[in-house]
VMD Tcl script that builds the backbone (N, CA, C; Angstrom):
set m [mol new atoms 195]
animate dup $m
set s [atomselect $m all]
$s set {name element resname resid chain x y z} {
  {N N UNK 1 A -79.863 -38.457 23.121}
  {CA C UNK 1 A -79.290 -39.223 24.208}
  {C C UNK 1 A -78.041 -38.499 24.699}
  {N N UNK 2 A -77.859 -38.479 26.012}
  {CA C UNK 2 A -76.646 -37.913 26.597}
  {C C UNK 2 A -75.989 -38.988 27.461}
  {N N UNK 3 A -74.756 -38.751 27.824}
  {CA C UNK 3 A -74.023 -39.666 28.696}
  {C C UNK 3 A -73.772 -38.951 30.025}
  {N N UNK 4 A -74.236 -39.551 31.115}
  {CA C UNK 4 A -74.076 -38.963 32.440}
  {C C UNK 4 A -73.291 -39.929 33.304}
  {N N UNK 5 A -72.093 -39.522 33.698}
  {CA C UNK 5 A -71.222 -40.374 34.518}
  {C C UNK 5 A -71.094 -41.773 33.922}
  {N N UNK 6 A -70.968 -41.830 32.580}
  {CA C UNK 6 A -70.759 -43.091 31.887}
  {C C UNK 6 A -72.024 -43.848 31.522}
  {N N UNK 7 A -73.197 -43.328 31.881}
  {CA C UNK 7 A -74.471 -44.008 31.587}
  {C C UNK 7 A -75.248 -43.213 30.542}
  {N N UNK 8 A -75.702 -43.888 29.494}
  {CA C UNK 8 A -76.488 -43.230 28.450}
  {C C UNK 8 A -77.924 -43.054 28.911}
  {N N UNK 9 A -78.440 -41.826 28.743}
  {CA C UNK 9 A -79.801 -41.504 29.151}
  {C C UNK 9 A -80.510 -40.721 28.055}
  {N N UNK 10 A -81.799 -40.998 27.893}
  {CA C UNK 10 A -82.634 -40.214 26.981}
  {C C UNK 10 A -83.075 -38.951 27.721}
  {N N UNK 11 A -83.078 -37.820 27.022}
  {CA C UNK 11 A -83.559 -36.570 27.611}
  {C C UNK 11 A -84.488 -35.871 26.623}
  {N N UNK 12 A -85.373 -35.037 27.167}
  {CA C UNK 12 A -86.254 -34.226 26.319}
  {C C UNK 12 A -85.414 -33.219 25.541}
  {N N UNK 13 A -85.787 -32.988 24.311}
  {CA C UNK 13 A -85.094 -32.002 23.497}
  {C C UNK 13 A -85.273 -30.613 24.116}
  {N N UNK 14 A -84.178 -29.883 24.249}
  {CA C UNK 14 A -84.227 -28.521 24.755}
  {C C UNK 14 A -84.308 -28.387 26.265}
  {N N UNK 15 A -84.174 -29.499 27.009}
  {CA C UNK 15 A -84.245 -29.435 28.468}
  {C C UNK 15 A -83.025 -28.678 29.005}
  {N N UNK 16 A -83.260 -27.884 30.040}
  {CA C UNK 16 A -82.144 -27.168 30.659}
  {C C UNK 16 A -81.393 -28.112 31.596}
  {N N UNK 17 A -80.153 -27.778 31.837}
  {CA C UNK 17 A -79.344 -28.569 32.768}
  {C C UNK 17 A -80.008 -28.599 34.137}
  {N N UNK 18 A -80.510 -27.451 34.591}
  {CA C UNK 18 A -81.155 -27.388 35.908}
  {C C UNK 18 A -82.340 -28.337 35.977}
  {N N UNK 19 A -83.229 -28.297 34.973}
  {CA C UNK 19 A -84.400 -29.174 34.983}
  {C C UNK 19 A -83.989 -30.641 34.946}
  {N N UNK 20 A -82.982 -30.968 34.132}
  {CA C UNK 20 A -82.508 -32.350 34.075}
  {C C UNK 20 A -82.012 -32.807 35.448}
  {N N UNK 21 A -81.200 -31.978 36.090}
  {CA C UNK 21 A -80.646 -32.344 37.388}
  {C C UNK 21 A -81.747 -32.540 38.425}
  {N N UNK 22 A -82.695 -31.605 38.482}
  {CA C UNK 22 A -83.785 -31.716 39.456}
  {C C UNK 22 A -84.645 -32.942 39.196}
  {N N UNK 23 A -84.969 -33.208 37.931}
  {CA C UNK 23 A -85.807 -34.363 37.587}
  {C C UNK 23 A -85.119 -35.688 37.890}
  {N N UNK 24 A -83.791 -35.663 37.976}
  {CA C UNK 24 A -83.051 -36.897 38.232}
  {C C UNK 24 A -82.508 -36.975 39.657}
  {N N UNK 25 A -83.037 -36.133 40.538}
  {CA C UNK 25 A -82.763 -36.253 41.971}
  {C C UNK 25 A -81.442 -35.696 42.461}
  {N N UNK 26 A -80.766 -34.906 41.641}
  {CA C UNK 26 A -79.508 -34.306 42.091}
  {C C UNK 26 A -79.794 -33.092 42.965}
  {N N UNK 27 A -79.027 -32.931 44.030}
  {CA C UNK 27 A -79.133 -31.764 44.902}
  {C C UNK 27 A -78.164 -30.709 44.363}
  {N N UNK 28 A -78.700 -29.736 43.661}
  {CA C UNK 28 A -77.880 -28.767 42.926}
  {C C UNK 28 A -76.848 -28.078 43.813}
  {N N UNK 29 A -77.208 -27.786 45.040}
  {CA C UNK 29 A -76.281 -27.073 45.925}
  {C C UNK 29 A -75.086 -27.929 46.349}
  {N N UNK 30 A -75.122 -29.243 46.092}
  {CA C UNK 30 A -74.055 -30.134 46.547}
  {C C UNK 30 A -73.314 -30.827 45.417}
  {N N UNK 31 A -73.402 -30.272 44.195}
  {CA C UNK 31 A -72.740 -30.916 43.062}
  {C C UNK 31 A -71.956 -29.909 42.222}
  {N N UNK 32 A -71.088 -30.446 41.399}
  {CA C UNK 32 A -70.416 -29.690 40.338}
  {C C UNK 32 A -70.672 -30.470 39.053}
  {N N UNK 33 A -70.848 -29.744 37.939}
  {CA C UNK 33 A -71.171 -30.388 36.665}
  {C C UNK 33 A -70.182 -29.948 35.591}
  {N N UNK 34 A -69.686 -30.936 34.881}
  {CA C UNK 34 A -68.839 -30.706 33.711}
  {C C UNK 34 A -69.611 -31.219 32.499}
  {N N UNK 35 A -69.685 -30.394 31.455}
  {CA C UNK 35 A -70.368 -30.785 30.225}
  {C C UNK 35 A -69.375 -30.682 29.080}
  {N N UNK 36 A -69.114 -31.821 28.449}
  {CA C UNK 36 A -68.168 -31.872 27.320}
  {C C UNK 36 A -66.816 -31.262 27.677}
  {N N UNK 37 A -66.359 -31.538 28.897}
  {CA C UNK 37 A -65.033 -31.091 29.333}
  {C C UNK 37 A -64.974 -29.694 29.909}
  {N N UNK 38 A -66.117 -29.009 30.010}
  {CA C UNK 38 A -66.151 -27.637 30.532}
  {C C UNK 38 A -67.014 -27.583 31.787}
  {N N UNK 39 A -66.477 -26.989 32.865}
  {CA C UNK 39 A -67.255 -26.846 34.093}
  {C C UNK 39 A -68.328 -25.792 33.863}
  {N N UNK 40 A -69.559 -26.133 34.228}
  {CA C UNK 40 A -70.695 -25.237 34.038}
  {C C UNK 40 A -70.988 -24.528 35.366}
  {N N UNK 41 A -70.938 -23.192 35.387}
  {CA C UNK 41 A -71.258 -22.464 36.627}
  {C C UNK 41 A -72.725 -22.656 37.014}
  {N N UNK 42 A -72.982 -22.794 38.318}
  {CA C UNK 42 A -74.352 -22.971 38.802}
  {C C UNK 42 A -75.269 -21.846 38.326}
  {N N UNK 43 A -74.747 -20.646 38.188}
  {CA C UNK 43 A -75.550 -19.488 37.798}
  {C C UNK 43 A -76.192 -19.639 36.418}
  {N N UNK 44 A -75.673 -20.548 35.594}
  {CA C UNK 44 A -76.237 -20.713 34.246}
  {C C UNK 44 A -76.887 -22.079 34.031}
  {N N UNK 45 A -77.079 -22.858 35.089}
  {CA C UNK 45 A -77.721 -24.167 34.946}
  {C C UNK 45 A -79.084 -24.043 34.257}
  {N N UNK 46 A -79.832 -22.980 34.574}
  {CA C UNK 46 A -81.166 -22.832 33.987}
  {C C UNK 46 A -81.118 -22.379 32.527}
  {N N UNK 47 A -79.995 -21.811 32.088}
  {CA C UNK 47 A -79.859 -21.340 30.706}
  {C C UNK 47 A -79.154 -22.346 29.806}
  {N N UNK 48 A -78.378 -23.244 30.406}
  {CA C UNK 48 A -77.598 -24.223 29.636}
  {C C UNK 48 A -78.522 -25.336 29.144}
  {N N UNK 49 A -78.692 -25.438 27.842}
  {CA C UNK 49 A -79.548 -26.468 27.249}
  {C C UNK 49 A -78.719 -27.698 26.892}
  {N N UNK 50 A -79.257 -28.863 27.191}
  {CA C UNK 50 A -78.577 -30.102 26.860}
  {C C UNK 50 A -78.872 -30.490 25.419}
  {N N UNK 51 A -77.868 -31.030 24.756}
  {CA C UNK 51 A -77.981 -31.434 23.356}
  {C C UNK 51 A -77.645 -32.909 23.204}
  {N N UNK 52 A -78.207 -33.519 22.175}
  {CA C UNK 52 A -77.917 -34.905 21.870}
  {C C UNK 52 A -76.406 -35.096 21.760}
  {N N UNK 53 A -75.882 -36.098 22.452}
  {CA C UNK 53 A -74.461 -36.401 22.403}
  {C C UNK 53 A -73.633 -35.757 23.498}
  {N N UNK 54 A -74.242 -34.879 24.318}
  {CA C UNK 54 A -73.492 -34.257 25.413}
  {C C UNK 54 A -72.993 -35.323 26.387}
  {N N UNK 55 A -71.840 -35.033 26.970}
  {CA C UNK 55 A -71.268 -35.910 27.997}
  {C C UNK 55 A -71.159 -35.111 29.292}
  {N N UNK 56 A -71.901 -35.550 30.320}
  {CA C UNK 56 A -71.897 -34.885 31.616}
  {C C UNK 56 A -71.147 -35.711 32.639}
  {N N UNK 57 A -70.414 -35.021 33.473}
  {CA C UNK 57 A -69.836 -35.621 34.675}
  {C C UNK 57 A -70.403 -34.825 35.831}
  {N N UNK 58 A -71.084 -35.509 36.723}
  {CA C UNK 58 A -71.683 -34.864 37.895}
  {C C UNK 58 A -70.965 -35.385 39.131}
  {N N UNK 59 A -70.394 -34.459 39.907}
  {CA C UNK 59 A -69.618 -34.826 41.078}
  {C C UNK 59 A -70.321 -34.299 42.321}
  {N N UNK 60 A -70.548 -35.192 43.297}
  {CA C UNK 60 A -71.153 -34.807 44.563}
  {C C UNK 60 A -70.082 -34.406 45.557}
  {N N UNK 61 A -70.355 -33.334 46.302}
  {CA C UNK 61 A -69.471 -32.940 47.381}
  {C C UNK 61 A -69.875 -33.704 48.628}
  {N N UNK 62 A -68.894 -34.237 49.316}
  {CA C UNK 62 A -69.150 -35.028 50.511}
  {C C UNK 62 A -68.406 -34.394 51.670}
  {N N UNK 63 A -69.141 -34.113 52.752}
  {CA C UNK 63 A -68.517 -33.552 53.948}
  {C C UNK 63 A -68.040 -34.670 54.860}
  {N N UNK 64 A -67.176 -34.324 55.725}
  {CA C UNK 64 A -66.679 -35.331 56.661}
  {C C UNK 64 A -65.679 -34.712 57.607}
  {N N UNK 65 A -65.182 -35.545 58.448}
  {CA C UNK 65 A -64.245 -35.001 59.417}
  {C C UNK 65 A -63.216 -35.999 59.814}
}
mol reanalyze $m
mol bondsrecalc $m
mol representation Tube
mol addrep $m
């Protein structure tokens, strides 16, 4: 189980951050992700594996004027 923006979610063992984000409807090009207090670069989303107990904060970028 991981915590995403304060909500506990079950995830497949060994799932990559990229796959988790895509499966949960996040638009990768419009977000920033922090895992356990560390910002994860987009370039490694496919290599970063999620582990039981991870805490994610996903922030959406919003445009405006």
